[in-house]
C-alpha positions in Angstrom: -37.0 65.3 -32.5 -36.3 64.1 -28.8 -37.9 60.8 -29.5 -35.1 60.5 -32.5 -32.6 61.7 -30.2 -33.5 59.1 -27.5 -33.6 56.3 -30.0 -30.3 57.2 -31.3 -28.9 57.1 -27.9 -30.5 53.8 -27.1 -28.9 52.4 -30.3 -25.5 53.7 -29.2 -25.7 52.2 -25.9 -26.7 48.8 -27.2 -23.8 49.0 -29.9 -21.3 49.9 -27.0 -22.6 47.1 -24.9 -22.2 44.7 -27.7 -18.5 45.9 -28.4 -17.6 45.6 -24.9 -19.3 42.1 -24.2 -18.6 40.3 -27.2 -15.0 39.9 -26.3 -16.0 38.4 -22.9 -18.7 36.2 -24.6 -16.1 34.7 -27.1 -13.6 34.3 -24.4 -16.3 32.4 -22.4 -17.0 30.2 -25.5 -13.3 29.5 -26.1 -12.9 28.4 -22.4 -16.3 26.0 -22.6 -14.7 24.8 -25.8 -11.3 24.1 -24.5 -12.8 22.2 -21.4 -11.3 18.8 -21.7 -13.4 15.6 -21.2 -12.2 12.0 -20.4 -9.3 13.5 -18.1 -8.5 10.0 -16.3 -7.1 6.9 -17.7 -7.8 4.1 -15.4 -6.3 0.6 -15.3 -7.3 -2.6 -13.5 -4.7 -5.1 -12.6 -6.1 -8.8 -12.1 -4.9 -11.5 -10.3 -2.2 -13.7 -11.9 -2.4 -17.2 -12.9 -0.1 -19.3 -10.5 -1.6 -22.7 -11.1 1.5 -24.0 -12.7 3.9 -23.0 -10.2 4.7 -25.7 -7.5 3.0 -25.0 -3.9 6.4 -23.8 -2.5 6.7 -21.0 -5.1 3.2 -19.9 -5.3 4.0 -17.1 -2.8 6.3 -15.8 -5.3 3.3 -14.8 -7.5 2.0 -12.5 -4.8 5.5 -10.8 -4.7 5.7 -10.3 -8.4 2.2 -8.9 -8.6 2.9 -6.3 -6.0 6.1 -5.3 -7.5 4.5 -4.6 -10.8 1.7 -2.7 -9.1 4.3 -0.6 -7.2 6.0 0.2 -10.6 2.5 1.1 -12.0 2.0 3.5 -9.1 4.9 5.7 -10.2 3.1 6.7 -13.5 1.5 9.9 -13.5 0.0 10.6 -16.8 -0.7 8.8 -20.2 -0.1 10.3 -23.6 -2.9 9.5 -26.1 -1.9 8.7 -29.6 -4.2 9.8 -32.5 -6.1 6.4 -32.7 -7.0 6.6 -29.1 -8.0 10.2 -29.2 -10.3 9.5 -32.1 -12.0 6.6 -30.2 -12.8 8.6 -27.0 -13.8 11.6 -29.1 -16.4 9.7 -31.0 -17.6 8.1 -27.8 -18.0 11.5 -26.1 -19.6 12.9 -29.3 -21.9 10.1 -29.6 -23.0 10.3 -25.9 -23.5 14.1 -26.1 -25.5 13.8 -29.2 -27.8 11.0 -27.8 -28.4 12.9 -24.5 -29.2 16.1 -26.6 -31.5 14.0 -28.7 -33.4 12.3 -25.6 -33.9 15.7 -24.0 -35.6 17.0 -27.1 -37.9 13.8 -27.5 -38.7 14.3 -23.6 -39.6 17.9 -24.3 -41.8 17.1 -27.3 -43.4 14.5 -25.4 -44.3 16.9 -22.7 -45.9 19.4 -25.1 -48.0 16.7 -26.7 -49.3 15.7 -23.1 -50.6 19.0 -22.6 -53.8 18.2 -25.0 -54.9 15.6 -22.7 -54.5 17.2 -19.1 -58.0 19.1 -19.5 -56.4 22.2 -18.1 -58.3 25.5 -18.8 -57.7 27.4 -22.1 -55.6 30.2 -20.5 -53.4 27.7 -18.6 -53.0 25.6 -21.6 -51.7 28.3 -23.9 -49.4 29.4 -21.0 -48.0 25.9 -20.6 -47.8 25.5 -24.4 -45.7 28.6 -24.8 -43.2 27.4 -22.0 -42.9 24.0 -23.7 -42.5 25.3 -27.1 -39.6 27.5 -25.5 -38.1 24.4 -23.8 -38.1 22.6 -27.4 -36.5 25.3 -29.2 -33.6 25.4 -26.6 -33.4 21.6 -27.0 -33.3 21.9 -30.6 -30.4 24.4 -30.6 -28.6 22.1 -27.9 -28.9 19.2 -30.5 -27.6 21.3 -33.2 -24.7 22.5 -31.1 -23.9 18.8 -30.0 -23.9 17.5 -33.6 -21.7 20.3 -35.0 -19.2 20.8 -32.1 -16.9 18.0 -31.6 -15.9 17.4 -27.9 -12.2 18.1 -26.9 -10.5 15.2 -25.4 -7.6 15.4 -23.1 -4.5 14.0 -24.7 -2.6 13.6 -21.4 -5.1 12.0 -18.9 -4.0 11.3 -15.3 -3.3 7.7 -14.9 -4.7 5.8 -12.0 -5.3 2.2 -10.8 -9.0 1.1 -9.8 -9.8 1.6 -6.4 -9.9 -2.2 -5.6 -6.3 -2.4 -6.7 -5.1 0.5 -4.3 -6.6 -1.6 -1.6 -4.8 -4.8 -2.4 -7.7 -6.5 -4.2 -7.2 -8.0 -7.6 -10.3 -9.5 -9.3 -10.0 -12.8 -11.4 -9.3 -12.1 -15.2 -12.4 -12.3 -17.6 -13.1 -15.3 -19.7 -12.3 -15.1 -23.4 -14.8 -12.9 -25.3 -15.8 -11.0 -22.1 -12.9 -8.5 -22.1 -14.9 -5.5 -23.1 -17.8 -6.0 -20.5 -15.0 -6.8 -17.9 -13.5 -3.2 -18.6 -17.0 -1.8 -18.6 -17.8 -3.3 -15.2 -14.6 -2.2 -13.6 -15.0 1.3 -15.3 -11.7 1.0 -16.5 -9.9 1.9 -19.9 -7.7 -1.2 -19.7 -6.9 -4.1 -17.6 -3.6 -6.2 -17.1 -3.4 -9.9 -16.7 -0.5 -12.4 -16.3 0.6 -15.8 -16.0 3.5 -17.2 -13.9 5.0 -20.8 -14.4 8.2 -22.6 -14.1 10.3 -23.3 -17.1 13.2 -25.7 -16.6 14.0 -24.6 -13.1 13.3 -20.9 -13.8 10.3 -18.6 -13.7 8.4 -17.4 -16.7 6.2 -14.3 -16.3 3.7 -13.6 -19.2 1.9 -10.2 -19.4 -1.0 -9.2 -21.3 -2.6 -5.7 -21.7 -6.1 -5.2 -23.0 -7.3 -1.6 -24.0 -10.7 -0.4 -24.4 -10.3 1.7 -27.4 -8.6 -1.1 -29.3 -10.8 -3.9 -27.9 -7.8 -6.3 -28.1 -4.6 -7.1 -26.2 -2.3 -4.3 -27.5 0.7 -5.4 -25.4 2.5 -8.7 -24.5 5.7 -9.4 -22.6 7.4 -12.4 -21.7 10.4 -12.6 -19.3 12.4 -15.5 -17.9 14.3 -15.2 -14.7 15.7 -17.2 -11.8 14.6 -16.6 -8.2 18.1 -15.0 -7.2 17.4 -12.3 -10.0 13.7 -11.5 -9.1 14.6 -8.1 -8.1 16.4 -7.0 -11.4 14.0 -8.9 -13.5 11.0 -6.7 -11.6 12.8 -3.6 -12.2 13.1 -4.2 -16.0 9.6 -5.6 -16.4 8.2 -2.7 -14.4 10.0 -0.1 -16.6 9.0 -1.7 -19.8 5.3 -1.8 -18.5 5.3 1.6 -17.2 6.7 3.0 -20.5 3.7 1.0 -22.2 1.0 2.2 -20.0 2.4 6.1 -20.0 3.0 5.7 -24.0 6.5 7.5 -23.2 9.9 6.3 -23.7 11.8 5.4 -20.4 14.4 7.1 -18.9 18.0 6.0 -18.7 20.4 5.8 -15.6 24.1 5.5 -15.6 26.0 5.5 -12.3 29.7 6.5 -11.7 30.1 5.8 -8.0 33.2 5.8 -5.7 34.4 3.6 -4.0 34.1 0.9 -6.5 32.4 -1.4 -4.1 29.7 1.0 -3.4 26.2 -0.2 -3.8 23.3 1.6 -5.7 19.8 1.1 -5.1 16.9 2.8 -7.1 13.5 2.9 -5.2 14.9 0.2 -2.9 15.9 -2.3 -5.8 19.5 -3.3 -6.3 21.0 -1.5 -9.4 24.8 -2.5 -9.2 28.2 -1.6 -7.7 30.5 1.1 -8.7 30.6 1.8 -12.6 27.1 0.7 -13.5 26.2 0.8 -17.1 23.0 2.5 -18.6 19.8 0.9 -17.7 16.2 1.9 -18.4 13.9 3.1 -15.6 10.2 4.5 -15.5 10.1 8.4 -15.9 9.1 10.2 -12.7 10.6 10.8 -9.2 13.1 8.1 -7.9 14.7 7.7 -4.5 18.5 6.6 -5.1 20.4 5.5 -2.3 24.3 4.8 -2.3 26.3 3.1 0.4 29.5 1.4 1.2 31.4 0.1 4.1 33.1 2.6 6.3 31.7 5.5 4.1 28.9 7.8 4.9 25.9 6.8 2.8 23.9 9.2 0.6 20.4 9.4 -0.7 19.2 11.8 -3.5 15.6 12.3 -5.1 15.9 12.5 -8.8 13.2 13.4 -11.4 13.6 11.0 -14.4 12.6 12.5 -17.7 11.6 10.5 -20.6 13.8 9.9 -23.3 16.7 11.3 -21.3 20.1 9.7 -20.1 20.8 10.7 -16.6 24.6 10.3 -15.6 25.0 10.3 -11.6 28.6 11.0 -10.5 28.7 10.3 -6.5 32.0 10.0 -4.5 31.2 8.8 -0.8 33.0 10.4 1.7 34.8 8.2 4.5 32.9 7.8 7.5 34.2 9.0 10.9 35.4 6.1 13.1 35.6 5.5 16.7 38.4 3.4 17.9 37.9 1.5 21.4 39.1 -1.4 23.4 36.6 -4.2 24.0 37.1 -6.1 27.1 35.7 -8.5 29.7 37.5 -8.4 33.0 39.1 -11.6 34.1 37.8 -13.4 30.8 40.7 -12.9 28.4 40.1 -14.6 25.1 36.4 -14.0 24.9 35.1 -13.9 21.4 33.7 -10.6 20.1 31.0 -10.2 17.4 29.8 -7.2 15.6 26.0 -8.2 14.9 26.9 -11.9 13.5 30.4 -11.0 12.2 33.2 -12.6 14.3 35.7 -9.9 15.0 38.4 -11.5 17.3 39.1 -12.2 21.0 39.3 -9.8 23.9 41.2 -7.5 24.5 40.4 -6.1 21.1 40.6 -2.9 19.5 37.9 -2.2 17.2 36.9 0.9 14.8 33.2 1.6 14.4 31.3 4.4 12.5 30.9 7.2 14.8 27.3 8.5 13.8 25.8 5.1 13.3 24.5 2.2 15.8 26.7 -0.9 16.3 25.6 -4.1 18.0 28.6 -5.5 20.0 28.4 -8.8 21.7 30.9 -11.1 23.5 30.9 -14.7 24.7 33.5 -15.9 27.2 35.1 -19.4 27.0 32.7 -20.4 29.7 29.6 -19.8 27.8 28.6 -16.4 29.4 27.4 -13.6 27.2 27.1 -10.0 27.2 25.6 -7.5 24.7 25.5 -3.8 24.0 24.3 -1.1 21.5 27.0 1.4 20.7 26.9 4.9 19.3 28.9 8.1 19.3 31.1 7.3 22.2 28.4 6.1 24.5 26.6 2.7 25.3 22.8 3.2 24.4 21.7 0.0 26.1 23.1 -3.3 27.2 25.5 -5.0 29.8 28.5 -2.9 29.0 30.1 0.4 30.5 31.9 2.8 28.3 35.1 4.1 29.9 37.0 7.2 28.6 40.3 8.1 30.6 40.2 11.8 29.0 41.3 13.8 25.8 44.0 11.5 23.9 43.4 8.5 26.1 42.1 5.1 24.8 38.5 4.5 25.1 37.2 1.1 26.2 34.0 -1.0 26.4 33.9 -3.2 29.7 31.3 -5.8 29.6 29.7 -7.8 32.3 28.7 -11.3 31.2 26.1 -13.6 32.4 25.0 -17.1 31.8 22.3 -17.2 29.0 19.1 -18.4 29.8 18.3 -22.1 28.7 15.3 -22.1 26.2 13.7 -24.9 28.0 14.0 -23.0 31.3 12.5 -19.9 29.8 9.4 -21.7 28.4 8.9 -23.5 31.8 8.9 -19.9 33.3 6.7 -18.5 30.7 4.1 -21.4 31.3 4.6 -20.8 34.9 3.8 -17.3 34.8 0.7 -17.6 32.6 -0.7 -20.2 35.0 -0.4 -17.8 38.0 -1.9 -15.1 35.9 -4.9 -17.2 35.1 -5.2 -18.3 38.7 -5.3 -14.6 39.7 -7.9 -13.7 37.1 -10.1 -16.7 38.3 -10.1 -15.3 41.9 -11.0 -11.9 40.6 -13.9 -13.0 38.4 -15.3 -15.6 40.8 -16.6 -12.8 43.7 -17.6 -10.4 41.0 -19.6 -13.0 39.1 -21.2 -14.3 42.4 -22.2 -10.9 43.4 -23.8 -10.3 39.8 -25.6 -13.9 40.1 -27.1 -13.0 43.4 -28.4 -9.4 42.3 -29.8 -11.2 39.4 -31.7 -13.7 41.3 -33.3 -11.3 43.4 -34.8 -9.4 40.2 -35.8 -12.9 38.8 -37.5 -14.2 42.0 -39.4 -10.9 42.6 -40.7 -10.5 39.1 -43.7 -13.2 39.5 -45.2 -10.9 42.3 -45.2 -7.8 40.5 -47.4 -6.8 37.3 -45.0 -4.0 36.4 -43.5 -4.1 32.7 -40.4 -2.4 34.1 -39.7 -5.0 36.6 -40.3 -7.7 33.6 -37.5 -5.8 31.6 -35.2 -5.9 34.5 -35.7 -9.5 35.5 -35.2 -10.3 31.5 -31.9 -8.4 31.8 -30.9 -10.0 35.1 -31.3 -13.3 33.4 -28.9 -12.3 30.7 -26.3 -11.1 33.4 -26.6 -14.4 35.2 -26.0 -16.2 32.1 -23.0 -14.2 31.5 -21.5 -14.3 34.9 -21.7 -18.2 34.8 -20.2 -18.0 31.4 -17.3 -16.1 32.8 -16.5 -18.3 35.8 -16.5 -21.3 33.2 -14.1 -19.4 31.0 -11.7 -18.5 33.7 -11.8 -21.9 35.3 -11.1 -23.6 32.0 -8.3 -21.2 31.4 -6.6 -22.3 34.9 -7.1 -25.9 33.9 -5.4 -25.4 30.4 -2.7 -23.3 31.9 -2.1 -25.9 34.5 -1.9 -28.9 32.0 0.3 -26.8 29.8 2.8 -26.0 32.8 2.8 -29.6 33.7 3.6 -30.6 30.1 6.2 -28.0 29.3 8.0 -28.7 32.7 7.9 -32.5 32.2 8.9 -32.1 28.5 12.0 -30.2 29.3 13.2 -32.1 32.4 16.1 -34.5 32.4 15.0 -37.9 31.6 15.8 -40.5 34.5 18.3 -43.3 33.4 16.9 -46.7 34.4 18.9 -49.9 34.8 18.0 -53.3 34.7 19.0 -55.6 37.5 20.6 -59.0 36.9 17.4 -60.9 37.5 15.6 -58.6 35.0 18.4 -59.1 32.5 
């Protein structure tokens, strides 16, 4: 009776554990099944063919390539379509089945080898039982691999190959070797391009090879002039990013005041004032708006795919600081804001209060003065800011000096370098002579000693002596070079002597 009660209790406990543990088990299975594979989509950008460009324009190829890479780096994910999902699912499924089948074959081979190892009977039976259990598990794993299709991520992370991130772009593959190239680069696709001249303009051809299609699935051609390269790269980059991410581009429309305000999107010129809708790559973009005499503005905007973003910005007028620019005793001196001519002294100028301004003057006699001004103060330069108090006019008074002649500056630079070389020589000479003397003591003492330690010291001393002589030679050569350079520069920049022929020579 007690045994029946104990058996009933045991059965109840087992049933209770099964009820409690089954949801956790099924939840764990669901999590394992939901784990996605192939979570990254990798693109390799190859070097572009610029052989058809003239030598003077080949540098443009590098600029275009890096602009395209910059556009691609903004792509975060790729949306896989049904055809691509099926390819990667079949690939992962085949791989998992092959791996499981190989494991089963290895376990069976291990079991068969037990017959030839000559182990004792009791050990043979023990090992055989263990191998048989491994075979059963491998058979279950193979059956599971055959019946359960792997789950492939439909939104893998987009990334470029590591070589591209370091600025290295491999040569594109030959025709017929595209698939092997992708496998070697461990990439899901590669982008290649050709840049050539077309009646004075630039022709850019792009091709995108995808691993799942085993073909070039995208091609694009764009013709633009050198002056329109920024706008062209923005448009090409937007189309390419949309193709790579398999998403529709975002659309931006600007409504900016004042009308002459300039808009930049990620550093590229977008237009002025009212800018019609244009396509851009989805993702975070930096937008800058600025205009003369107005406070600039920067915003960070997350652009969504297939969405029109209207941007309304009205720049506020910038606070201006009014002051008089003057050069004492030099009326009529020219005043420049950067390279822009403003007028002659004494001159009233209005400058943005919170921004830096580079103001320079030039007197009728050729003397010059410069100063950097910001917020009612001179940051640096040859000018003094004077404020007579609240409500009084502010002024900047310049001290001018004759500009240094370029030829004189070159001579002075060559002279200073010669003196520096001369000083280095007289520092290196006594130090080298001291090292040479100490080295020769070790070298001369070595033949009279059989110690290996003395032999090593003498060997090192020999190297030190060679280095010391080399140092003397290098510093002496530097003096000679600097002296010749100084004589050449001073002679080249000197005023030539006029020679006159005498009557007898005529």
